[in-house]
Backbone bond lengths (Angstrom), bond angles and torsions (degrees), N, CA, C in turn:
res aa  C-N    CA-C-N  psi(-1)  N-CA   C-N-CA  omega(-1)  CA-C   N-CA-C  phi
1 X - - - 1.450 - - 1.527 108.30 -
2 X 1.323 116.58 133.50 1.457 121.43 176.47 1.523 108.36 -103.91
3 X 1.328 116.69 137.72 1.459 120.75 -179.38 1.526 108.02 -145.39
4 X 1.314 117.13 129.18 1.466 121.98 179.64 1.522 109.05 -141.59
5 X 1.337 116.80 166.28 1.462 121.58 179.35 1.529 111.36 -123.09
6 X 1.352 116.68 146.33 1.448 124.81 168.86 1.516 116.45 51.87
7 X 1.353 116.69 -137.17 1.463 121.44 -176.90 1.528 110.76 -64.49
8 X 1.304 116.86 -26.68 1.464 120.81 174.47 1.531 109.64 -59.92
9 X 1.330 115.80 -33.04 1.466 121.22 177.87 1.520 110.99 -62.05
10 X 1.319 117.67 -48.89 1.467 121.25 -178.50 1.523 110.60 -62.76
11 X 1.302 117.93 -45.14 1.466 121.48 179.03 1.524 110.56 -64.31
12 X 1.315 116.37 -41.14 1.462 120.62 179.48 1.521 112.19 -64.69
13 X 1.335 116.91 -41.02 1.465 120.77 178.47 1.525 111.07 -64.84
14 X 1.329 117.28 -42.69 1.460 120.54 178.72 1.522 110.92 -61.89
15 X 1.316 117.20 -44.97 1.466 121.35 179.86 1.528 110.81 -65.37
16 X 1.327 116.20 -41.17 1.460 120.79 179.72 1.525 111.27 -60.53
17 X 1.342 117.37 -49.46 1.459 120.62 -177.40 1.533 111.99 -69.99
18 X 1.324 117.70 -31.68 1.468 120.32 175.33 1.534 109.87 -64.86
19 X 1.319 116.62 -45.54 1.471 120.78 178.82 1.526 110.57 -65.78
20 X 1.326 117.05 -43.08 1.460 121.72 179.78 1.525 110.87 -61.23
21 X 1.323 117.07 -40.55 1.457 120.92 177.86 1.512 111.75 -60.35
22 X 1.318 117.09 -40.00 1.460 120.81 178.51 1.513 113.13 -68.27
23 X 1.314 116.70 -42.81 1.466 121.54 -178.37 1.527 111.81 -68.52
24 X 1.323 117.02 -34.39 1.471 120.89 -175.00 1.521 113.66 -99.02
25 X 1.320 117.73 3.37 1.461 119.56 -176.75 1.515 111.83 62.83
26 X 1.343 116.21 35.71 1.474 123.03 179.56 1.529 113.03 62.33
27 X 1.340 118.35 28.34 1.465 121.15 -179.98 1.528 113.06 -95.32
28 X 1.320 118.78 -4.65 1.462 122.68 -175.18 1.527 111.05 -63.20
29 X 1.343 116.65 125.96 1.467 123.48 177.29 1.512 108.91 -130.99
30 X 1.337 116.47 146.72 1.464 122.24 176.52 1.521 108.18 -121.83
31 X 1.328 115.90 125.38 1.468 121.55 175.03 1.528 108.02 -109.32
32 X 1.341 118.08 110.21 1.469 119.01 176.12 1.531 110.10 -66.68
33 X 1.309 116.74 129.12 1.464 122.60 176.50 1.529 108.89 -96.23
34 X 1.334 116.26 -45.81 1.460 120.71 176.48 1.527 109.46 -152.09
35 X 1.328 115.21 149.55 1.467 122.52 177.14 1.518 106.28 -134.76
36 X 1.342 116.39 120.00 1.458 120.31 -175.08 1.521 110.65 -130.59
37 X 1.346 117.47 117.01 1.465 119.65 173.87 1.530 110.09 -80.61
38 X 1.318 115.74 145.20 1.463 122.26 174.00 1.512 107.35 -123.40
39 X 1.323 115.62 100.59 1.458 120.35 -176.00 1.521 110.57 69.35
40 X 1.329 116.07 -153.55 1.462 121.52 -178.09 1.529 112.42 -95.48
41 X 1.327 117.69 -2.61 1.460 119.15 -170.26 1.522 114.72 -116.96
42 X 1.329 119.35 -28.70 1.464 121.08 -173.84 1.526 111.75 -116.40
43 X 1.334 115.19 142.04 1.458 122.61 173.49 1.527 106.90 -133.12
44 X 1.333 115.66 129.49 1.462 121.40 179.35 1.519 108.05 -117.45
45 X 1.328 116.25 130.81 1.453 120.69 178.39 1.524 110.28 -124.00
46 X 1.318 115.51 145.26 1.467 122.30 168.54 1.508 104.77 -109.26
47 X 1.336 117.02 124.35 1.457 121.34 -178.86 1.523 109.87 -128.29
48 X 1.319 115.01 159.85 1.462 121.49 172.52 1.520 106.96 -119.53
49 X 1.325 116.21 114.69 1.458 122.17 179.31 1.522 109.28 -91.83
50 X 1.334 116.42 140.01 1.459 122.11 175.62 1.520 107.78 -128.57
51 X 1.334 116.17 136.71 1.444 120.73 -179.46 1.521 110.28 -159.19
52 X 1.322 115.82 163.92 1.454 121.93 175.99 1.522 106.89 -117.34
53 X 1.331 115.58 125.41 1.459 121.53 178.10 1.520 107.58 -129.76
54 X 1.308 116.87 123.26 1.458 120.77 179.96 1.515 112.78 58.45
55 X 1.324 118.37 32.48 1.454 122.81 -179.62 1.521 114.52 84.22
56 X 1.328 117.98 -8.80 1.471 121.68 179.89 1.525 109.92 -96.06
57 X 1.340 116.15 127.71 1.464 121.27 175.53 1.521 108.28 -81.99
58 X 1.328 116.12 130.00 1.457 121.43 -175.72 1.521 109.35 -128.15
59 X 1.326 115.36 144.91 1.463 123.04 176.86 1.525 106.97 -126.27
60 X 1.336 116.71 129.69 1.468 121.95 -176.81 1.522 108.87 -134.40
61 X 1.331 117.06 130.06 1.459 120.93 171.27 1.525 107.84 -82.12
62 X 1.334 116.07 148.13 1.460 120.91 177.52 1.520 109.48 -148.62
63 X 1.313 115.27 156.64 1.455 122.99 171.82 1.521 106.29 -117.77
64 X 1.326 115.92 132.38 1.461 120.91 177.82 1.526 107.04 -121.76
65 X 1.328 116.24 131.17 1.469 122.04 178.02 1.522 107.48 -117.22
66 X 1.326 116.74 126.44 1.455 121.87 175.96 1.520 108.47 -113.31
67 X 1.336 116.38 139.81 1.468 122.04 170.37 1.515 106.02 -109.43
68 X 1.331 116.08 120.08 1.459 123.28 -175.21 1.527 109.24 -103.11
69 X 1.340 116.27 127.33 1.466 121.88 176.67 1.524 107.89 -133.81
70 X 1.320 116.80 125.54 1.456 120.88 178.89 1.521 112.87 61.18
71 X 1.327 117.40 31.32 1.450 121.10 178.83 1.526 114.65 79.22
72 X 1.327 117.81 7.74 1.467 122.00 -178.95 1.526 110.15 -127.04
73 X 1.315 115.98 153.97 1.461 120.19 175.83 1.526 107.94 -71.89
74 X 1.335 116.02 115.68 1.456 121.40 178.69 1.525 110.98 -91.38
75 X 1.324 116.70 -34.32 1.460 122.09 178.54 1.513 108.90 -148.54
76 X 1.320 116.69 154.70 1.455 121.41 176.74 1.517 109.67 -147.31
77 X 1.316 114.87 142.24 1.458 122.18 175.29 1.526 107.40 -125.69
78 X 1.314 117.53 126.44 1.455 123.68 179.27 1.519 106.33 -116.33
79 X 1.326 116.81 114.96 1.464 121.11 -173.64 1.526 108.99 -119.56
80 X 1.343 117.57 94.55 1.467 120.13 179.53 1.522 111.25 -81.23
81 X 1.322 115.88 146.45 1.470 121.95 176.61 1.531 108.02 -88.52
82 X 1.327 116.23 67.51 1.467 120.94 -172.78 1.526 113.78 -65.75
83 X 1.312 117.97 -23.96 1.471 120.10 -179.74 1.521 112.62 -77.52
84 X 1.334 116.77 -11.23 1.465 119.88 178.57 1.525 111.54 -120.48
85 X 1.345 117.53 19.82 1.469 120.59 175.24 1.516 108.04 -58.86
86 X 1.327 116.23 143.32 1.458 119.00 -175.36 1.520 110.70 -138.60
87 X 1.319 116.05 147.77 1.467 118.68 174.29 1.515 109.52 -64.32
88 X 1.327 116.61 145.04 1.460 120.71 176.76 1.519 108.99 -77.51
89 X 1.327 115.38 152.61 1.463 119.90 178.80 1.517 111.89 -91.24
90 X 1.337 118.43 -22.83 1.461 119.46 178.50 1.523 108.84 -83.29
91 X 1.304 116.99 153.92 1.458 120.43 -179.71 1.517 110.04 -118.74
92 X 1.307 115.20 150.16 1.456 122.63 174.81 1.523 107.20 -104.07
93 X 1.325 118.74 148.96 1.451 120.70 178.48 1.543 110.60 -55.39
94 X 1.316 116.31 130.28 1.454 121.01 177.32 1.520 114.79 84.46
95 X 1.341 118.08 -1.70 1.464 121.28 179.59 1.518 108.11 -117.93
96 X 1.338 115.15 120.90 1.460 119.07 179.95 1.516 110.36 -88.08
97 X 1.318 116.25 149.32 1.460 120.81 175.50 1.517 108.51 -78.30
98 X 1.369 118.70 151.08 1.466 120.73 179.71 1.520 113.02 -53.80
99 X 1.337 118.33 -37.37 1.456 120.02 -179.11 1.532 112.19 -71.24
100 X 1.359 116.88 -11.62 1.460 121.21 176.75 1.525 111.28 -87.58
101 X 1.338 116.32 3.63 1.448 119.92 176.72 1.514 114.85 95.39
102 X 1.341 117.35 14.96 1.471 119.87 -179.96 1.504 110.37 -72.95
């Protein structure tokens, strides 16, 4: 679980996505499944992340919780379901699926 506060949050998110882009060859995608506000301060999202790492296509469910203060993200928690990450069944041109011997 990643957790940061205030401006450190924005810098941390930028660094995280820059590093993720390099590791995945810019293949990282987020599909929002649900977005639910709780009052004026909390927002909870269920997302499905898709990425390619080392030639393997991976799909991971995650929950992200944002705490909003003064119209800005004050805190964020990103909780990936890493123990249930799964290879994707669709293929991209030039990328073999793990079961194809990649």
